[in-house]
C-alpha positions in Angstrom: 8.5 28.0 20.4 11.7 28.8 22.5 13.1 25.3 21.8 12.3 25.6 18.1 14.0 29.0 17.9 17.1 27.7 19.7 17.3 24.9 17.2 17.2 27.5 14.4 20.0 29.4 16.2 22.0 26.2 16.4 21.7 25.8 12.7 22.6 29.4 12.1 25.9 29.1 14.1 26.8 25.9 12.2 27.2 28.2 9.2 28.1 31.6 10.7 30.5 32.6 13.5 28.9 33.0 16.9 29.0 36.7 17.9 26.8 39.6 19.1 23.9 39.6 21.5 20.9 38.8 19.3 19.8 37.0 16.2 16.8 38.8 14.7 14.3 36.8 12.8 10.9 36.4 11.2 8.6 33.5 10.3 6.7 34.2 7.1 3.9 31.8 6.1 3.2 30.5 2.6 -0.2 31.2 1.2 -3.0 30.1 -1.1 -5.5 32.0 -3.2 -9.1 30.7 -2.9 -11.1 33.0 -5.1 -10.5 35.9 -7.5 -7.9 37.0 -10.1 -5.9 40.2 -10.5 -4.1 41.2 -13.6 -3.5 44.2 -15.9 -7.0 44.4 -17.3 -8.8 43.4 -14.1 -8.0 45.3 -10.9 -10.1 42.8 -9.1 -10.5 41.2 -5.7 -9.1 38.1 -4.1 -9.6 35.9 -1.0 -6.4 34.3 0.2 -4.9 32.9 3.4 -1.6 31.9 5.0 -0.9 28.1 5.0 0.8 26.1 7.7 4.2 26.0 6.1 6.6 28.9 6.6 10.0 30.4 5.7 12.1 31.3 8.7 14.7 34.1 8.0 17.4 34.8 10.6 19.9 37.6 10.4 22.8 39.2 12.2 24.4 42.5 11.1 28.0 42.4 9.9 30.6 44.9 10.9 29.9 48.6 10.2 30.7 49.5 6.6 30.6 45.9 5.3 28.4 46.0 2.2 28.1 42.3 1.6 25.2 40.0 2.4 26.0 36.3 3.0 23.0 34.0 2.4 22.7 30.4 3.4 19.8 28.1 2.5 19.2 25.1 4.6 17.0 23.7 1.9 19.7 23.8 -0.8 22.7 23.6 1.6 24.2 26.5 -0.3 26.0 29.7 0.7 26.0 32.7 -1.7 27.4 36.2 -1.2 26.3 39.4 -2.9 27.5 42.9 -2.8 25.1 45.7 -2.2 27.4 47.9 -4.3 26.5 45.8 -7.4 22.8 46.0 -7.8 22.2 43.5 -10.7 20.7 40.2 -11.5 23.2 37.4 -11.6 22.1 34.0 -13.1 24.6 32.1 -10.9 23.0 33.5 -7.7 19.8 31.4 -8.4 17.4 31.5 -5.4 19.2 34.4 -3.8 18.1 36.7 -6.7 14.6 37.1 -5.2 16.0 38.5 -2.0 18.9 40.4 -3.6 16.6 42.2 -5.9 14.5 43.3 -2.9 17.5 44.6 -1.1 18.6 46.5 -4.3 15.2 48.0 -4.6 15.3 49.2 -0.9 18.6 50.9 -1.5 17.2 52.4 -4.7 14.4 54.0 -2.7 16.9 55.6 -0.2 16.5 52.9 2.4 20.0 51.9 3.4 20.7 48.2 3.9 23.4 46.9 6.2 25.7 44.0 5.4 24.2 40.8 7.0 24.6 37.1 7.6 21.3 35.6 6.6 20.1 32.1 7.2 16.9 30.7 5.5 15.0 27.7 6.5 12.2 27.5 3.9 9.6 24.8 4.4 7.0 26.3 2.0 6.4 23.9 -1.0 7.5 24.9 -4.4 4.2 23.8 -5.8 0.8 25.6 -6.4 2.1 29.2 -6.2 2.3 28.8 -2.4 4.5 31.9 -1.9 7.8 30.1 -1.6 9.9 33.0 -3.0 7.6 35.8 -1.9 8.0 34.7 1.7 11.8 35.1 1.4 11.4 38.6 0.0 9.1 39.7 2.8 11.4 38.1 5.3 14.5 39.9 4.0 12.8 43.3 4.2 11.6 42.5 7.8 15.1 41.7 9.1 16.7 44.5 7.1 14.6 47.2 8.7 15.7 46.0 12.1 19.2 47.2 11.2 18.2 50.4 9.5 16.7 53.8 10.4 13.6 53.1 8.3 10.4 51.0 8.6 7.8 50.1 6.0 4.1 49.3 6.4 2.5 46.2 4.9 1.5 47.8 1.6 4.9 49.4 1.2 6.5 46.0 1.7 4.3 44.5 -0.9 5.0 47.3 -3.3 8.8 47.0 -2.9 8.7 43.3 -3.4 6.6 43.5 -6.5 8.6 46.3 -8.0 11.8 44.3 -7.4 10.2 41.3 -9.2 9.5 43.5 -12.2 12.9 45.4 -12.3 15.3 42.6 -11.5 13.5 39.4 -12.4 11.5 40.6 -15.4 8.2 39.3 -13.9 4.8 41.1 -13.9 4.2 43.4 -11.0 1.8 41.6 -8.6 1.3 43.3 -5.3 -1.5 40.9 -4.3 0.9 37.9 -4.0 2.3 39.5 -0.8 -0.9 40.6 0.9 -1.7 37.3 2.8 1.9 36.9 3.8 2.0 40.4 5.4 -1.6 40.9 6.6 -2.9 37.3 7.0 -4.0 36.2 10.5 -4.7 32.9 12.2 -8.2 31.6 11.7 -9.0 34.2 9.0 -9.1 34.7 5.3 -7.8 37.9 3.8 -9.9 40.0 1.4 -7.9 42.3 -0.9 -9.3 44.8 -3.4 -6.5 45.8 -5.8 -8.3 48.9 -7.1 -8.2 50.7 -3.8 -5.9 48.5 -1.6 -8.7 47.7 0.8 -7.8 44.8 3.1 -10.1 43.0 5.5 -9.4 39.9 7.5 -12.5 37.7 7.8 -13.1 35.0 10.4 -13.6 31.5 9.1 -14.7 28.7 11.4 -13.9 25.5 9.6 -15.8 23.4 12.1 -15.2 19.8 11.0 -13.4 20.7 7.7 -9.9 21.3 6.6 -8.1 22.1 3.3 -6.1 19.8 1.1 -4.1 20.8 -2.0 -3.5 18.1 -4.5 -0.8 18.8 -7.1 0.5 16.7 -10.0 3.2 19.3 -10.6 2.6 19.0 -14.3 3.5 22.1 -16.2 2.5 22.0 -19.9 3.3 24.5 -22.6 -0.2 24.1 -24.1 -1.8 25.2 -20.8 0.5 28.2 -20.6 -0.4 29.1 -24.1 -4.1 28.8 -23.3 -3.7 31.2 -20.4 -1.9 33.7 -22.6 -4.7 33.4 -25.1 -7.3 34.0 -22.4 -5.6 37.3 -21.4 -5.2 38.3 -25.1 -9.0 37.7 -25.6 -9.8 39.8 -22.6 -7.4 42.6 -23.9 -9.1 42.5 -27.3 -12.6 42.6 -25.8 -11.7 45.5 -23.6 -10.5 47.5 -26.6 -13.8 46.9 -28.2 -15.8 47.8 -25.1 -13.6 50.9 -24.6 -14.6 52.3 -28.0 -18.2 52.4 -26.8 -17.4 53.6 -23.3 -13.9 55.1 -22.8 -14.5 55.3 -19.0 -14.2 51.5 -18.7 -10.6 50.8 -18.0 -10.9 47.2 -17.0 -13.3 44.4 -16.1 -13.3 45.6 -12.6 -15.4 48.6 -13.8 -18.3 46.2 -14.9 -21.0 44.2 -13.2 -22.5 41.2 -15.0 -25.6 43.3 -15.7 -23.6 46.1 -17.2 -21.6 43.7 -19.3 -24.8 42.6 -21.1 -24.7 45.9 -23.0 -21.5 44.9 -24.7 -21.9 41.2 -25.4 -23.2 41.5 -28.9 -20.0 43.2 -30.1 -17.8 40.4 -28.9 -16.9 37.0 -30.1 -18.2 34.0 -28.1 -14.8 33.3 -26.5 -14.4 37.0 -25.6 -17.8 37.0 -23.9 -17.0 33.8 -21.9 -13.6 35.0 -20.7 -14.8 38.5 -19.6 -17.9 36.9 -18.0 -15.7 34.7 -15.9 -13.6 37.5 -14.5 -16.5 39.9 -13.9 -18.5 37.2 -12.2 -15.5 36.1 -10.2 -15.2 39.6 -8.8 -18.8 39.4 -7.8 -18.2 36.0 -6.2 -15.4 37.4 -4.1 -17.7 40.1 -2.8 -20.5 37.5 -2.1 -18.0 35.3 -0.3 -16.9 38.2 1.8 -20.4 38.8 3.0 -21.1 35.1 3.8 -17.8 34.9 5.7 -19.0 37.9 7.8 -22.1 35.9 8.6 -20.0 32.8 9.5 -21.7 30.7 6.8 -19.2 28.0 5.9 -21.7 26.1 3.8 -22.5 29.0 1.5 -18.7 29.7 1.3 -18.3 26.1 0.1 -21.1 26.7 -2.5 -19.2 29.7 -3.8 -16.0 27.8 -4.2 -17.8 25.2 -6.3 -19.6 27.8 -8.3 -16.2 29.3 -9.1 -14.9 26.0 -10.3 -17.9 25.5 -12.7 -17.1 28.9 -14.1 -13.5 28.1 -14.7 -14.5 25.0 -16.6 -17.3 26.5 -18.6 -16.1 30.1 -19.2 -12.3 29.8 -19.3 -12.4 26.3 -20.9 -9.0 25.6 -19.5 -9.5 22.3 -17.7 -8.4 19.2 -19.6 -6.4 16.0 -19.5 -4.8 15.4 -16.1 -6.4 18.4 -14.4 -9.8 17.2 -15.5 -9.1 13.7 -14.3 -7.9 14.9 -10.9 -11.0 17.2 -10.4 -13.4 14.5 -11.4 -11.8 12.0 -9.0 -12.0 14.5 -6.1 -15.6 15.5 -6.9 -16.7 11.9 -6.8 -15.8 11.6 -3.1 -18.8 12.4 -0.9 -16.5 13.6 2.0 -15.1 16.3 -0.3 -17.3 19.4 0.0 -15.6 21.8 -2.5 -12.8 21.8 -5.1 -11.3 24.5 -7.3 -8.5 24.7 -9.8 -5.8 27.1 -8.7 -3.2 29.0 -10.7 -5.2 28.4 -13.8 -4.0 24.8 -13.7 -0.6 25.7 -14.8 1.1 23.4 -12.3 -1.7 20.8 -12.0 -3.0 21.9 -8.6 -6.4 22.1 -7.0 -7.6 23.1 -3.5 -10.4 21.2 -1.8 -12.4 21.5 1.4 -12.8 18.1 3.1 -14.2 16.5 6.2 -11.4 16.6 8.8 -11.8 13.1 10.1 -11.6 11.6 6.6 -8.3 13.2 5.5 -6.2 10.1 5.3 -8.9 8.1 3.6 -9.5 10.9 1.0 -5.7 11.4 0.4 -5.1 7.7 -0.2 -8.1 7.3 -2.5 -7.3 10.3 -4.7 -3.6 9.4 -5.0 -4.3 5.8 -5.8 -7.1 6.5 -8.4 -5.0 9.3 -10.0 -2.0 7.0 -10.3 -4.1 4.3 -11.8 -5.6 6.7 -14.3 -2.5 8.6 -15.3 0.5 6.8 -14.1 1.5 10.0 -12.1 2.0 10.6 -8.4 0.4 13.4 -6.5 1.8 15.7 -3.9 -0.5 16.8 -1.1 -0.5 19.6 1.5 -3.1 19.5 4.3 -3.6 22.8 6.2 -5.8 24.6 8.6 -5.9 28.4 9.2 -3.3 28.5 12.0 -0.4 30.6 10.7 0.7 34.2 10.4 3.8 36.3 10.1 5.8 36.5 13.4 8.8 38.5 14.3 11.3 37.4 17.1 14.7 37.8 18.5 17.0 35.0 19.8 19.1 36.0 22.8 22.6 34.6 22.2 23.4 34.4 26.0 20.3 32.4 26.7 20.9 30.2 23.7 24.5 29.4 24.9 23.2 28.5 28.3 20.7 26.1 26.8 23.5 24.3 25.0 25.4 23.6 28.3 
């Protein structure tokens, strides 16, 4: 770890002047959502976990009174400066806007931010909603509070980041995206209930298994339109349900048994969409209990059950996504597979036998290429990452160079 941090410090000082006693830093993992969905009409539950890839954020405070933040991305080999006195989105700032908005939001909530030099080494993939930008947002808050007279707890960090997304980037507020980054632990899956902010880390012994994400990276307008239609159908269904029972604010208020009372007043698509999200909430709770018992095989069964419901009730799997899932399901060494992010970027997560990883990867890639003419990206990961704060002593770093 020490050697790796000194390498990061070396990279930092290739961009910024060597000064001060310390570089403060944080390693924030990417993440993946296994089960569950949360949105406006379903304050539901999810199970998610950090993945092996991380974003490292290093920072040093600039001189007192300096209100500029100088960012450098190793990934893009680009340096961008912002002023904390000008809290606004700027198109030309590109990737920096995610962190800039977070800093502006902090200042807007009376948490003063110091001018900084910030170095980002982000190894989290851009694919499958892996938390690439969210990790940078969490990281910039973490280093900023080291230079301030304020601190935030995990939920407050998630709230600031999601509010920033809404205000400065025009995205929907989604606190849940930040939960596994902030609260996730090695060897565990994180349960989050968005209705009451309940969080629990659950041990998962993978035994002889590991996870692989396969992603074609395909983003199709027609899939995005299908997802929008699904949410519209749920919204319409809830307005009908609410006329009968005004106390029902969202699908999270219903069990499958309670939902039966309202089925007759809904269209078939509305019934299917609502049934998926209600049953998915119940699957998350069921998975939570089996994880407490350490039952990996039943957890695998629940993942597969969720995939069947995505196919039959959301009716969103087609073309390349369907081909990819069928290829994976035909391999005996693959124990579970599930579409992630509603298939909007052509990604699935699978649980496979650890000693057959290379064989499975090669077979899936080759068969998919033959069937579609498209290449696949893959990410193999275990549950061995979590957020870590650190400081790099400049004097010790300098001695190591000599």
